[in-house]
N, C-alpha and C positions, 0 to 999 in steps of 0.2 A: 112376378105374377105366376101363380101355380096353375098348371093345366091338369085336367083330368085325363084319364086314359083315352087315347085317340086311335084312329085307324089310319095306317100308313100303307100306301101302295109302293112297293119297291120294284122298279122295272130294271131287270138285269141282276142276276145273282152270282156274279163273279166275286173276286176277293173283296172288292170295295162294297158292292151291294149286299153281299151276304154278311159282312161284318156289321154294317149299319143295321140290317134286319135283325141280326142276333142281339145286338145291344138294345134296340128299341123293344124287342120282345122281352128281354130281361127286365125292362122297366115296367112290364105289364101291359104294353100296348097290343092292339090287334094288328097283325101284320099280314098283308097279302103280297106274296112275292111271286113274280113271274119271270120266265126266261124261255127262250126257244131251245135251250140246251137241256136235254132230258136228265143228264147226270147232275147238272147244277141244281135242277129242281129236286131231284131225288135226295141230294145231300142236305137240303133244307126242309124236307118234308116233315120231320119230327121236331124241328126247332122253332118253327113259326106257325101262326094260326092256319094259313093256307099257302101252299106252294103249288103252282100250276104251270104247265107248258102252254104259253100264250105268246103270240106275236104282237108286240106293242104297236106295230104299224097298222094293225086292224082295229079300228075304233069299236066296231061291233063286238069283237072278241074281248076287248077291255071292259066294255059294259057288262058283258055276260059274266066276266070274272069278278065283278063287283068293285072294280077300280073306281068307277064313277061315284061310289058312295064314300070314298076315302076322304079324310080331312086333309091329308097331305100326300102328294106324289113325289117320288124321287126317281129321276131317270139316271140310273147308276152306270149305264154303259156309255163309254166314250170313244171306243175304237171305230165303231161304225157311225160315221157322221150322218148319213141319210136316216138310219134307223133312230138315232138320237133325236134328230129334228122332227121326224114324223111322230115319235112317241110323245114329245112335248106338245106338238100340235093336237094330238089326239086327247091328251090329258086335259088340255084347255077346252077342247070341243065337247067332251063328256062332262065337263063341269067340276073338275077337281079344283077347289078354291086356292090351294097353295101348291106351287110346283117348284122344286129344286132340281138342278141337273148338273151332271159332271161334264166338264169340258177338257179336251186335250190340247187345244191350240187357241191362240188369240182370236183367230177367225171364227172358230167354233163358239168361243165365248161371246163374241159380238152378235152372232146369229141368234144364240139363245136369249140374249138380252132383248133383241128385236122382237122375239116371239113372246116376250112378257114373262120370262122365268123370274121368280121371286129372288132366287139366289143361285149363282153359278159357282161351282166348286172345282178347284184344281187340287185334288188330293196329293199327287206326287209333288207338285210345286210347293204347296203349303207345308207338307211334312218336311221337305228338303230345306225350306227356309227356317223352319222351327229348329231342326237339328243343327243347322249352321250357326244359328244364334247361340245355342247351348255350347257347341264345340268351340266357338270363338273365344269364349272366356270361361276358364275352369271354375270360376266362382258362381257362374249362373247355373242354377239347378234346373230351372224351368221358367217359362214365361207365358203370358196370355195377352194376345192383342185385343184391345178394347175398341179399336177403330179410331179414326181421326188422328192417327199418329201416336196414340197413347197405349202404353203397355203396363202390365203388372209383372214385375220380375222377382223371382225367388232367388236371393243371393245366399250362398254359404258364408258364414262369418269367418273371415281369415283370422289367423292368430294375432295380427296386429290390432284387432278390435276386441279381443277377449278382455273382459273386465271393464270395458268402456260403458258409460251410460248412453242409452239411446238418445237422450236429449243433447248429448255432446257431439253427435255426428253432424257433419256439415251438409247433409243431403238437402235440407230445406233452403238454407241461405245461399250456398255456393252452387247447387246443382238444380234448383227448382223442382225438387222431388217431394213427394208426400209419402210418409211411412204409413202403410196400411196396418202393419203390425209385425209381430215377431212370433214365429212358430217354434215351440220348444217341444220336440217329439210330436205328440198329438194334441198338445195344448197351445192355445193362443195366449201368448205371454205379455204382449204390450203394444202400445201405440205411441204416437208423438207425445201425448200429454202425460204418459206414465213414466215413473222413475224406474225404468227397466235396465238392469245390468246385463250386458250381453255375455253369453256363454259359448263355449267352443262348438257345440253342435247346433246352435240356433240358426234359423233361416230368416233372413230379413226380407220382408215383402215391401217393395217400393213401387209407387205409381208415378209415371212420368213419360216424357217423350224419349224416343230411342237415343238421340244424341246425348241428352242429359244422363240417361241411364248408363250409356256406354262410358261417358266421361267419369262418372262416379265409380263404375267398376274398375276402370283403368287406374284411378287414384288409390284403390285399395291394394 
């Protein structure tokens, strides 16, 4: 489903918040970023639509800043538990329809869920898990979690598979995996039903559960 340009309110312009704000702005969205730190606001002044010094604990100040008119609000500060909780409560109070928030601890996570946050984010944890998955097996180039235990993993083709037909690989029968396709440079080269011969620089895209993907990777 494609979305048009939307308005995002980013509460907290530290490393995480400013990165999200920059990327959303790059996609052409209208971004209102706020922080109590003057330098953080100054750093973003020419990068997003609006950057203001506002205390998110003050619902009236949030309304005045235009946060109440945003389609989505992101509470990107996680170090100050009280400020994070009050910011979420105020976003709900002023009618922001979708609220995401950053959490630092499990307790913080549980509180945010109780407050009705649509999605709780653990940037450091999620990035750490992602890096560990990639470092754990040198053939794994990257992966994406799809939820419910399923992932799409990007495998480098080892020398043992060069010249093999995609249809000859045991991923479907032995490992309960589905081949999404093969990337050859910037081209999409093949799927399960195609008679694709693997080359040295190919990347194999496989969909499945973590254990099956791990077992397949180990077999290579």
